[in-house]
Every structure is written in C-alpha cells, then in structure tokens.
C-alpha positions in Angstrom: 0.0 0.1 -0.1 1.4 3.5 -0.8 2.0 5.8 2.1 1.4 9.7 2.1 4.4 11.3 1.0 5.5 8.5 -1.2 6.6 9.6 -4.7 5.3 6.7 -7.2 5.5 6.3 -10.8 2.3 5.7 -12.4 0.4 5.6 -15.6 -2.1 8.6 -15.8 -3.7 7.3 -19.2 -6.3 7.6 -20.3 -6.4 11.4 -20.0 -8.8 14.3 -21.3 -8.3 17.8 -22.1 -5.3 19.3 -20.5 -5.1 16.8 -17.7 -1.4 15.1 -17.2 -0.9 11.8 -19.1 1.6 9.1 -19.3 3.7 6.9 -16.9 5.2 9.6 -14.8 6.0 10.3 -11.1 3.3 11.7 -8.9 3.2 12.7 -5.0 0.8 10.6 -2.8 -1.0 13.4 -0.6 -4.0 11.2 0.8 -3.5 9.9 4.3 -2.6 6.3 5.0 -6.0 5.8 6.5 -7.8 7.0 3.5 -5.4 4.9 1.2 -6.0 1.7 3.4 -9.7 1.8 3.6 -10.6 3.1 0.1 -7.9 1.1 -1.7 -7.3 4.6 -3.7 -4.8 7.3 -3.5 -5.2 10.9 -4.0 -1.8 12.0 -6.1 -0.5 15.3 -7.8 1.5 14.5 -10.9 5.0 15.9 -11.2 6.4 17.3 -14.2 10.2 18.1 -15.6 8.2 21.7 -17.0 8.5 23.9 -14.4 7.4 27.6 -15.3 7.5 28.8 -11.7 3.5 28.8 -12.0 2.2 29.4 -8.1 0.5 26.4 -7.5 3.9 24.0 -8.6 6.0 23.1 -5.6 9.7 22.5 -7.2 11.4 19.2 -5.8 15.1 20.1 -4.9 18.7 18.2 -4.6 16.8 16.2 -1.6 15.0 13.8 -3.8 16.1 11.9 -7.1 12.9 12.5 -8.7 13.4 16.2 -10.4 10.9 18.6 -11.7 7.8 20.3 -9.6 4.5 19.0 -8.3 1.4 20.0 -9.7 -1.0 20.9 -7.0 -3.6 22.0 -9.5 -3.7 18.5 -11.2 -5.3 16.4 -8.0 -6.4 13.0 -9.0 -8.1 10.0 -7.2 -6.6 6.8 -8.8 -7.3 3.2 -8.1 -3.7 2.0 -8.2 -4.8 -1.8 -7.9 -6.0 -1.0 -11.8 -3.0 1.0 -12.7 0.5 0.2 -13.2 2.6 2.0 -10.5 6.1 1.7 -8.6 7.2 3.2 -5.3 10.2 5.6 -6.2 11.0 7.5 -3.1 9.8 9.4 0.3 9.5 13.1 -0.3 10.8 15.6 2.5 8.5 16.6 5.1 8.5 20.3 4.6 7.7 19.6 0.8 4.9 17.7 1.5 3.6 20.0 4.2 3.8 23.0 1.3 1.9 20.7 -1.1 -0.8 19.8 1.2 -1.1 23.4 2.4 -1.7 24.6 -1.2 -4.4 22.0 -1.8 -6.1 22.5 1.5 -6.3 26.3 0.0 -7.7 25.4 -3.3 -10.8 23.7 -1.6 -11.3 26.1 1.3 -14.5 27.3 1.5 -14.5 31.2 0.6 -17.2 33.7 0.9 
C-alpha cells in the first residue's frame, strides 16, 4: 500500500483535455487511513516543465526525482488497476507545502 509522502510512478492514462498523461512520477497526498480503507490514493503529478506557476512546488536536491509537483492537477487513482511503483519519500517540508496549497484550493471562501 502506498503511503502519504510517497513519490510513485503511475500511469495517468487515459487523459482528457489538459490533464497530465503517461507513466510519470506523482506525489501521494492522501493520508494512510484513506489509502488503506478505500484502496485509492489521491495524488499530484510531477512534471519536469517548471514554469514557476504559483501552484507548482519544485523538488530539490534531496530527491532523486526532478521537476515540480502540480498541485492543481489533483487526481484520485485506483492503484490496483493502474501500473505503479514506489520511487522514494518526499521530504516532510515539501509535503506540508503541497498539502497547504491543496487545502487552500478547496477551502470554502465567501
């Protein structure tokens, strides 16, 4: 079972519109209880195209994975039906930045 903070490689196909596609790295942002109970994982894809967009969180030299985490491309995936593999753990501060951005994206605002 994947865990929150795991960087995995996973197939995002099929895609529609502006969604990310292909077998690519992604950060698991869902908590371990959600992953265990649902057999799903909520992920943010990672791309090597970093255009310094405010919703992109760059990875640094602490990970072998390069690029930026796309916080605006949140996906819930059934990993039992998609090819995937564990790559590494992301540093806690990067995970915190990503989850803060994701929470801000869905926070109720008047």
